[in-house]
C-alpha positions, 0 to 999 in steps of 0.5 A, spaced: 474 504 408 482 505 410 481 513 411 474 512 415 477 507 420 484 512 421 479 518 422 475 513 427 482 511 431 484 518 431 478 521 434 478 515 439 485 517 441 484 524 441 477 523 446 481 519 450 487 524 451 482 529 453 477 525 457 483 521 461 484 527 466 476 528 467 475 521 468 481 520 473 485 515 469 492 516 471 497 513 466 503 514 471 501 509 476 503 502 477 499 496 479 502 493 486 501 487 490 505 483 495 505 480 501 509 482 508 511 478 514 513 482 520 515 481 527 514 486 533 521 489 535 518 493 541 512 496 543 510 500 537 515 497 532 515 491 527 520 489 522 520 484 517 520 484 509 515 484 503 515 481 496 512 486 492 510 485 485 510 492 481 507 491 474 509 484 473 516 485 476 518 482 483 522 486 488 524 485 495 523 490 501 525 491 508 519 493 512 518 497 518 511 498 521 510 504 526 504 505 531 503 513 531 500 513 537 496 509 542 490 505 539 483 506 541 479 500 543 471 500 541 466 497 545 466 490 541 474 490 542 476 492 535 482 497 536 483 503 531 490 505 530 494 510 526 500 506 523 506 508 518 510 503 513 516 504 510 518 499 505 526 500 503 528 496 496 534 493 495 537 499 491 535 503 496 529 506 494 523 507 499 516 509 500 513 511 506 505 510 508 501 513 513 495 508 515 488 508 518 488 501 521 482 497 524 484 490 528 478 486 529 478 481 534 477 473 532 475 467 536 483 466 538 485 470 544 490 475 542 489 474 534 486 480 530 484 481 523 488 487 520 485 491 515 489 498 513 488 503 508 495 506 507 496 512 503 503 513 500 506 520 502 513 520 500 518 516 497 526 516 495 530 514 489 526 511 484 520 513 488 522 520 489 515 523 487 511 517 489 504 517 491 498 513 491 495 508 496 495 500 498 490 496 501 493 492 507 489 485 510 492 480 514 492 478 521 496 480 527 498 475 533 499 479 540 501 473 543 507 472 539 508 479 535 507 476 528 504 480 523 502 476 516 499 481 511 498 482 503 496 488 499 494 491 493 494 498 490 497 503 486 504 507 486 503 513 482 508 518 480 506 525 482 510 530 479 
C-alpha cells in the first residue's frame, strides 16, 4: 500500500510540474492587496501613500500617480484615462505600472468612481524583474483632489 501511494504522489507531482506552464500557473508570483490614499499635487500628478500586503507581509510605500495625457470624455460623462503608479517601498525598492483607467460620474458633483487595470511594467531593488497586474478601485473627488483606493493582484518575478 505504501508503495502504491508513493507512486501516486510521484506521478501527481510530476504531472503538476509538466502542466504548470501549460495551465499558466506561475509559482514565482505573489498575491498583493492593499489600500492607497493620494492627493492632487498638480494638474496631472497625485502623491500619497499605500499600505501593501504581499503574501501576508505588510509594507508601506509612497505613491506617485501620473496622468499620461488628457482624459477622453464619453457622452455620459465617463472619463477614460491612461495613468501610471510608482510605488516606492521603505527599502528603496519600487514598482511602476501603466494603467487603463475609467472614471464614472456619481450623483455627487465632482465625485467619480475609479476603476483601473494596472500592468506592472518595471521595478527596482527587490522588485527589479517585476511584472504582473493590479486591479484598482476607489473614488476620486475633483472638488478637493482626494483619491481613496484599494487594490488586489499579483507581483511576479519575470526573469
